[in-house]
Each structure stands twice: as C-alpha cells, then as structure tokens.
NUFIVEX-97556 format. One record per residue (C-alpha): z, y, x. Coordinates in Angstrom, 2 decimals, always signed. Example, Ala and Ser with C-alpha at 12.3 -4.5 7.8 and 13.67 -1.06 7.14 Angstrom:
// NUFIVEX-97556
((+7.80; -4.50; +12.30))
((+7.14; -1.06; +13.67))
This chain:
// NUFIVEX-97556
((+190.34; -122.64; +22.65))
((+190.81; -121.54; +19.24))
((+193.11; -123.91; +17.63))
((+192.64; -122.32; +14.05))
((+189.23; -123.65; +13.81))
((+189.92; -127.06; +15.15))
((+191.65; -129.43; +12.63))
((+192.98; -133.08; +12.29))
((+192.20; -135.01; +9.14))
((+194.83; -137.76; +8.26))
((+193.19; -141.18; +7.86))
((+190.22; -140.10; +10.44))
((+190.69; -140.23; +14.33))
((+189.38; -137.56; +16.30))
((+189.34; -133.79; +16.08))
((+187.05; -131.57; +13.62))
((+185.47; -128.06; +13.86))
((+185.14; -126.45; +10.55))
((+181.38; -125.29; +10.17))
((+181.19; -124.02; +6.49))
((+182.79; -124.02; +3.27))
((+181.27; -125.87; +0.19))
((+182.38; -125.83; -3.52))
((+185.26; -127.84; -3.54))
((+185.17; -128.97; +0.29))
((+185.23; -127.91; +3.91))
((+182.12; -129.31; +6.01))
((+183.35; -129.97; +9.27))
((+181.79; -131.55; +12.50))
((+183.19; -134.30; +14.65))
((+183.96; -133.12; +18.19))
((+183.42; -136.61; +19.60))
((+179.92; -137.58; +17.89))
((+179.16; -134.32; +16.34))
((+178.49; -135.89; +12.97))
((+179.16; -133.65; +9.95))
((+180.83; -134.53; +6.67))
((+182.57; -133.22; +4.03))
((+186.49; -132.87; +3.79))
((+188.01; -132.39; +0.28))
((+191.20; -130.61; -0.91))
((+192.54; -134.26; -1.81))
((+192.65; -135.05; +1.96))
((+195.73; -133.99; +4.09))
((+194.37; -131.81; +6.74))
((+196.26; -129.92; +9.68))
((+195.07; -127.03; +11.88))
((+196.06; -127.57; +15.49))
((+197.27; -123.86; +15.20))
((+199.82; -124.91; +12.72))
((+200.87; -128.17; +14.57))
((+204.21; -127.48; +17.10))
((+206.44; -130.02; +19.14))
((+210.00; -130.59; +18.61))
((+212.18; -129.64; +21.55))
((+216.00; -129.44; +22.20))
((+216.11; -125.50; +21.90))
((+213.06; -124.51; +19.58))
((+209.54; -125.65; +18.69))
((+206.83; -125.23; +20.99))
((+203.33; -124.73; +19.65))
((+200.80; -127.14; +20.70))
((+198.80; -124.72; +22.52))
((+201.40; -124.07; +24.59))
((+201.81; -128.05; +25.29))
((+198.29; -128.03; +26.11))
((+198.52; -125.13; +28.60))
((+201.37; -127.16; +30.47))
((+199.22; -130.23; +30.43))
((+196.14; -128.19; +31.96))
((+198.27; -126.83; +34.68))
((+199.50; -130.09; +35.59))
((+196.09; -131.66; +35.60))
((+194.32; -128.66; +36.95))
((+192.24; -128.57; +33.62))
((+191.31; -132.23; +34.12))
((+191.88; -134.93; +31.56))
((+195.20; -136.16; +30.82))
((+196.80; -139.72; +30.65))
((+194.70; -142.02; +28.75))
((+196.07; -142.37; +25.20))
((+195.88; -145.90; +25.39))
((+198.43; -146.24; +28.37))
((+201.68; -148.25; +27.68))
((+204.38; -146.43; +25.65))
((+206.68; -146.22; +29.05))
((+203.86; -144.30; +30.73))
((+203.51; -141.91; +28.09))
((+207.04; -141.04; +27.56))
((+207.35; -140.62; +31.38))
((+204.01; -138.51; +31.70))
((+205.17; -136.42; +28.41))
((+208.67; -135.92; +29.88))
((+207.18; -134.74; +33.22))
((+204.90; -132.07; +30.97))
((+207.58; -131.13; +28.46))
((+210.95; -132.05; +29.58))
((+213.37; -130.91; +26.96))
((+211.19; -132.56; +24.24))
((+213.36; -134.21; +21.43))
((+213.02; -138.10; +22.24))
((+214.43; -138.65; +18.58))
((+212.04; -136.66; +16.69))
((+208.90; -136.81; +18.86))
((+207.44; -140.37; +18.44))
((+205.14; -142.30; +20.86))
((+202.48; -141.99; +18.05))
((+202.79; -138.42; +18.15))
((+202.45; -138.39; +21.83))
((+199.54; -140.72; +21.87))
((+197.80; -138.29; +19.58))
((+198.57; -135.03; +21.55))
((+197.14; -136.96; +24.70))
((+194.06; -137.81; +22.95))
((+193.48; -134.49; +21.31))
((+193.96; -132.73; +24.86))
((+191.45; -135.14; +26.21))
((+188.90; -134.74; +23.31))
((+189.14; -130.66; +23.88))
((+189.06; -131.03; +27.73))
((+185.86; -133.27; +27.63))
((+184.23; -130.43; +25.29))
((+185.32; -127.65; +27.66))
((+187.25; -126.08; +24.65))
((+190.33; -125.60; +26.80))
((+189.60; -121.86; +27.74))
((+193.36; -121.07; +27.51))
((+193.21; -117.49; +29.29))
((+190.59; -116.34; +27.06))
((+192.45; -116.84; +24.05))
((+195.60; -115.35; +24.98))
((+194.06; -112.36; +26.09))
((+191.94; -111.90; +22.94))
((+195.31; -112.22; +20.94))
((+196.71; -109.52; +22.92))
((+193.90; -107.12; +22.52))
((+193.96; -108.11; +18.71))
((+197.98; -107.43; +18.51))
((+197.42; -104.10; +20.52))
((+194.53; -102.95; +18.05))
((+196.37; -103.52; +14.83))
((+199.46; -101.19; +16.30))
((+197.37; -98.60; +17.76))
((+196.22; -96.63; +14.79))
((+195.43; -92.91; +15.49))
((+196.97; -90.42; +13.51))
((+195.07; -89.04; +10.95))
((+192.26; -91.40; +12.06))
((+190.43; -94.32; +10.52))
((+192.43; -97.63; +10.45))
((+190.90; -100.23; +12.55))
((+188.48; -102.83; +11.07))
((+189.52; -105.89; +9.25))
((+188.24; -109.12; +9.13))
((+186.26; -109.81; +5.74))
((+187.93; -112.28; +3.43))
((+185.83; -115.07; +1.71))
((+185.92; -114.38; -1.99))
((+187.99; -117.38; -2.84))
((+190.80; -116.21; -0.91))
((+190.90; -112.48; -2.28))
((+193.60; -111.71; -4.58))
((+192.39; -111.87; -8.12))
((+193.55; -108.72; -10.13))
((+195.55; -109.76; -13.46))
((+193.44; -109.62; -16.49))
((+193.47; -106.64; -18.63))
((+195.11; -107.32; -22.21))
((+192.78; -107.05; -25.19))
((+193.48; -104.42; -27.47))
((+194.43; -105.64; -31.15))
((+191.62; -105.42; -33.78))
((+192.35; -103.86; -36.77))
((+190.69; -104.45; -39.96))
((+189.43; -107.99; -39.39))
((+190.64; -111.06; -40.83))
((+191.82; -113.75; -38.51))
((+191.33; -117.22; -39.36))
((+194.13; -119.96; -38.50))
((+192.80; -123.48; -37.67))
((+195.08; -126.54; -38.80))
((+195.00; -129.12; -36.06))
((+197.08; -131.79; -37.83))
((+199.84; -131.51; -35.70))
((+203.18; -130.19; -37.40))
C-alpha cells in the first residue's frame, strides 16, 4: 500500500491512482471501475498519505488507522460505509478508542471505511511491505560511507526542480532607448 500514489478528489467519490502527468493536469485511474480521467489544478486533491485522524493526544496518520482496521478484521473487509451512524461510531470507537469525537465527524468515518474497503478489495493493503521498505529507505539515507559516493537519489520531474534566478542583463551603452507613451499619467 503506497498511499502517496492514491488520491481522493473532492466532489468525486472513490479513490484514484495517479497514472501520468499532462501539461496542466494529472491523469488518474479510478480504483473501482478503472476509468482514466484528468484532474486539474483547480480541483481539490488530497493524497491519502497526507490525511490524519484527530485523536485526544496527537493526530494519527491514515495508514496507521488502516493498519488497525486490518488487524481487527484479519485483513478482511470492514463495516459497510452505508451502515447506520451509531454502528459506525461504535465500530470506529473499537478500532481507534481515543479519536476526538468533536472533530471527527460521521462523514469522515464513512469515508475512511469506504476507502479501506476499496483498498482491501483491490489487494492494496500490504502494510508490512511498505513499512519495511520505508525503514530501508531511511537507513540508506543515513548510512553514507566516509569518502564514498552518496546513495542514489530519485529523479525529480522537471516541473518540480528549482529554477535558477535569471541572470541580470548588462546595460547596453551607445544605444538609444525609446520610451513609449501609453496615455496613462
């Protein structure tokens, strides 16, 4: 389960996997019906990796909530998101007993259960593999041999690379500059 590649788009139900990038949009594929469509910059998009649940002490990442649901259900499907409000609150209280009941609304619980069931039905809940991979990446980045080459880094897409500041142009001497009047005082 790589939550950084899975997104939720406001106004569109379900979850989507990023497939490619276009000039002014991102091409996504629905996890439920496998249809592809563009998502533009004007639409609100949230990566599941960036979502967390309010709790009494601290916020818990959505991946940890999914792990707890998977442990409770033995990696099976969770409670249906169309269940009654009381059933969902009771179920979520069993999974995450210290969640903030004032900040976490029933609609949020409904979304999380729906998302979990979508990921579970697509066999995308390989939680142990992801945590092991993250641990290896963290270890690799801290273990740089002395006098050796640094570990390889990921290639950054061109649109995300830092642009260097434009070089100032030298003043041209000996040329006459013309000034245009625009009619605005």
